C-alpha positions in Angstrom: 81.3 92.4 120.1 78.7 90.2 118.4 79.3 86.5 117.3 77.3 84.4 114.9 75.6 81.2 115.6 77.8 78.1 114.9 77.2 76.0 111.8 75.1 73.1 113.0 75.3 69.6 111.8 73.4 69.4 108.6 73.2 73.1 108.3 73.7 75.3 105.1 76.9 76.8 104.0 76.5 79.8 101.8 79.3 80.7 99.2 79.9 84.3 97.9 82.5 85.7 95.6 83.1 89.3 96.6 86.8 89.1 95.2 87.8 86.3 92.5 85.5 83.5 91.8 86.1 79.9 91.1 85.9 80.1 87.4 89.3 78.9 86.2 91.6 75.8 87.0 92.8 74.8 89.5 90.2 76.8 91.7 87.1 75.5 89.9 88.1 71.8 90.4 89.2 72.3 94.0 85.9 74.2 94.7 83.9 71.3 93.2 85.6 68.7 95.3 85.2 70.8 98.5 81.6 71.0 97.7 81.5 67.2 97.2 83.3 66.8 100.6 80.8 69.0 102.5 77.8 67.4 100.7 79.0 64.0 101.8 79.2 65.3 105.4 75.5 66.1 105.3 75.6 69.9 104.8 73.4 71.7 102.4 75.2 74.3 100.1 74.1 77.5 98.5 76.2 79.2 95.9 75.8 82.9 95.1 75.4 84.0 91.6 79.0 85.3 91.2 80.9 82.1 92.6 81.8 80.9 89.2 81.8 84.4 87.4 85.0 85.9 85.8 83.3 89.2 84.5 85.0 91.6 86.7 88.5 93.1 86.8 90.4 91.5 89.8 86.9 90.3 91.2 84.3 88.0 90.0 81.9 90.7 88.6 81.0 94.4 88.6 81.5 95.8 92.2 77.9 96.6 92.4 77.0 92.8 91.6 79.5 91.6 94.1 78.2 93.8 96.9 74.6 92.8 96.1 75.5 89.2 96.4 77.3 89.7 99.7 74.5 91.8 101.0 71.9 89.3 100.0 73.6 86.2 101.4 74.6 87.9 104.6 71.0 89.1 105.4 69.4 85.8 104.1 68.1 83.3 106.6 68.6 80.6 104.0 72.2 80.0 105.0 74.1 79.6 108.3 77.5 81.0 107.4 79.4 82.3 104.6 82.8 81.2 103.0 84.3 83.4 100.4 85.3 81.8 97.1 88.7 83.4 97.0 90.9 86.3 97.4 91.7 88.7 94.6 92.7 92.3 93.8 89.9 94.9 93.9 87.4 94.0 96.7 87.9 97.5 97.8 85.7 98.7 95.1 82.5 96.9 96.5 82.7 98.7 99.8 80.9 101.9 98.7 77.9 99.7 97.7 77.6 97.8 101.0 75.2 99.0 103.6 77.1 98.7 106.8 74.1 100.0 108.9 72.0 97.1 107.7 74.9 94.6 108.4 75.2 95.9 111.8 71.5 95.7 112.5 71.2 92.2 111.2 71.7 89.0 113.2 75.5 88.3 113.2 76.7 85.6 110.9 80.1 83.9 110.6 82.0 84.9 107.5 85.3 83.5 106.6 88.1 84.4 104.2 91.4 85.9 104.0 93.7 88.1 101.8 91.5 90.5 99.7 88.5 89.5 102.2 90.3 91.7 104.7 88.2 94.4 103.3 85.1 92.7 104.7 86.6 90.9 107.9 88.1 94.0 109.2 85.2 96.2 108.6 82.8 93.6 110.1 84.6 94.1 113.3 85.4 97.9 113.3 82.2 99.1 111.7 79.6 96.5 112.8 81.1 95.1 116.0 80.8 91.6 114.5 83.3 88.9 114.6 84.6 86.9 111.5 87.1 84.3 110.8 90.2 85.1 109.0 90.9 81.8 107.5 91.1 79.9 104.1 88.6 80.3 101.2 86.4 77.6 99.9 88.8 76.0 97.2 91.3 75.2 99.8 88.9 72.7 101.4 89.1 70.7 98.1 92.6 69.6 98.7 93.1 65.8 99.4 93.6 65.1 102.2 92.9 68.3 104.4 95.8 69.7 106.2 95.0 70.0 110.0 94.7 73.8 109.5 91.7 73.2 107.3 90.0 71.1 110.1 90.9 73.7 112.6 89.1 76.5 110.4 86.0 74.2 110.0 86.0 73.3 113.6 85.9 77.1 114.4 83.0 77.4 112.2 81.1 74.6 113.9 82.1 75.8 117.3 84.0 72.6 118.1 87.1 74.4 119.3 88.4 77.7 120.2 92.2 77.1 120.3 94.6 77.0 117.6 98.3 76.0 117.6 101.1 76.4 115.1 102.0 73.8 112.6 105.5 72.1 112.5 106.0 72.8 108.7 105.1 75.3 106.0 104.8 75.4 102.4 107.5 77.3 100.3 106.6 75.9 96.8 103.0 74.8 96.0 102.5 71.6 94.0 98.9 72.7 93.1 98.6 73.1 89.2 95.8 72.8 86.6 96.9 69.2 86.2 97.0 68.6 90.0 94.2 71.0 91.4 93.8 68.9 94.6 97.2 68.8 95.7 97.6 69.2 99.6 100.0 71.8 101.0 103.5 70.9 100.2 105.0 71.5 103.6 108.6 71.2 103.7 110.1 74.0 105.7 110.4 74.1 109.5 108.4 76.9 111.3 111.0 78.9 113.2 109.4 81.7 115.3 111.2 84.9 116.2 110.2 86.6 119.3 110.8 90.2 120.6 111.7 90.1 123.4 113.4 86.7 123.0 111.8 84.8 125.8 108.6 82.8 126.6 105.7 85.2 126.0 102.1 85.3 127.2 99.8 88.2 126.3 96.3 89.0 125.3 94.0 91.3 123.5 91.2 91.7 120.8 92.3 90.1 117.6 92.2 92.4 114.7 94.2 92.6 111.4 94.6 90.8 108.2 96.4 91.5 105.0 98.4 94.6 105.2 98.0 95.3 101.4 94.3 95.7 102.0 94.6 97.5 105.5 96.6 100.3 104.3 94.1 100.7 101.3 91.4 101.3 103.8 93.3 103.6 106.2 92.1 107.1 106.0 89.0 106.5 103.9 85.5 106.9 105.2 85.4 103.3 106.2 88.3 103.6 108.5 87.0 103.7 112.1 89.9 101.5 113.4 91.3 104.0 115.8 87.9 104.5 117.4 87.5 100.7 117.6 91.0 100.4 119.4 89.9 103.1 121.8 86.5 101.4 122.5 88.5 98.3 123.5 91.5 99.8 125.1 91.0 98.0 128.3 91.5 94.7 126.6 94.1 96.0 124.1 94.2 95.2 120.4 96.2 92.1 119.5 97.2 92.8 115.9 97.8 89.9 113.5 99.2 91.0 110.1 100.6 89.6 107.1 101.5 90.7 103.5 101.1 89.6 99.9 102.5 91.8 97.3 104.3 94.2 99.6 108.1 94.0 99.7 110.0 94.8 102.8 110.1 98.6 102.2 106.3 98.6 101.4 105.8 96.8 104.8 108.0 99.3 106.7 105.8 102.1 104.9 102.7 100.2 105.8 103.5 100.0 109.4 104.4 103.7 109.6 101.1 104.6 107.9 99.0 102.5 110.2 100.8 103.8 113.3 100.3 107.5 112.2 96.6 106.8 111.5 96.4 105.9 115.3 95.7 102.2 114.7 98.4 100.9 117.2 97.6 103.4 120.0 96.2 100.6 122.3 98.3 97.7 120.7 98.9 94.7 123.2 101.0 92.7 120.8 101.7 91.9 117.2 101.4 88.5 115.4 103.1 88.9 112.0 102.9 86.1 109.3 105.5 85.1 106.8 105.4 87.7 104.2 105.1 86.2 100.5 107.7 88.8 99.2 109.8 89.3 102.3 113.3 89.1 100.6 116.0 91.4 102.1 116.5 94.6 100.1 119.2 97.3 100.6 119.8 95.9 104.2 116.4 95.9 105.3 114.8 92.4 106.2 111.3 91.5 106.9 111.7 91.6 110.8 113.3 95.0 110.9 110.5 96.2 108.5 108.0 95.5 111.2 110.0 96.3 114.3 110.7 99.9 113.4 107.2 100.7 114.4 106.1 97.8 116.4 109.0 98.2 118.9 107.9 101.7 119.8 104.9 100.4 121.5 106.8 98.2 124.1 104.5 95.1 123.4 105.5 91.5 122.5 106.1 90.8 118.7 106.2 87.4 117.2 107.3 87.0 113.6 107.0 84.2 111.0 103.6 83.1 112.6 101.4 80.7 110.6 99.4 83.4 109.0 98.6 84.3 105.4 99.9 83.6 102.0 102.4 80.9 102.8 100.4 78.3 104.1 99.3 76.6 106.4 97.6 79.4 108.4 96.0 79.4 111.8 92.5 80.5 111.5 91.7 83.4 113.8 88.5 85.0 115.1 88.8 88.7 114.4 87.0 90.5 117.3 87.4 87.9 119.9 89.5 88.1 123.1 92.6 86.1 122.7 95.5 85.0 124.8 98.8 84.0 123.0 101.1 81.7 124.8 104.7 81.2 123.2 107.1 78.9 124.6 110.1 78.0 122.8 109.2 77.4 119.2 105.5 76.5 120.1 102.6 78.9 119.9 98.9 78.6 121.0 96.1 80.9 120.7 93.0 80.7 122.9 90.1 82.7 121.8 87.0 83.8 124.0 83.8 84.9 122.2 83.5 87.7 124.9 81.2 90.5 124.1 
């Protein structure tokens, strides 16, 4: 596993939009404020050509243009790290235009994003043996003030920390609107972890995962080398972190079945499951059992309703790192080692 150089003080942050760009409110205003904050901290900033574009369908521009921007910025020596401008819908369509051999041969670079960015963070690990950060996109850093999860993510990029812990409250209803684009997270709901088995847990493995909506999209394609990755790191085990956006509980259960049948969970050491955005019970199936039907067959720890994904805040995680999860009572801590 390869790891990028950390963002130095006064370094250059690059921004790309391989999914949605920051062309509309409230994302445009939030992105602008994030840029002001970083500039005031002393960082140089470099925007890709698609960062403010809205010419594509579900992404900022045509897939070929999005792929070209991502390749150019990743291979460039004019930036120290990359942060995605947003999630979206059709980042999958850029994959055929990316040169993964060139990415694997290039010096590793930190890339941060989540949701639709799973199409890149997951493949950096499984195709390029390169770590990435599954964390917030650039506009989130425009909120006033930063939630501690934003500081955690930025500290990971800078190499200032390697441990994250759960946050006491989460956001059920956002207050961010076009008229209030810099609203902080509206955290009102207490975090309540569900553990299987229901006791204090400690387990480790190579972090891998992301948004299930995207992962099932890649499974079985020519880009899917996940089973081979899991076999390569079988001595460490794969510590899966999974969350869902549009999937309902039956879609989640089908997704778990699909990934299991594709061999992805053959060397699983545990599962961290984020709060699903659309996890309402249906026909007697709840979000827990949607996951557990497959996960429980692997006789490894499962922790549900972790701070991951589309119901913020989210713990930023280094995909590809060797991590240890410690969960005592309702507290969770994840220590990440940048082990080759």
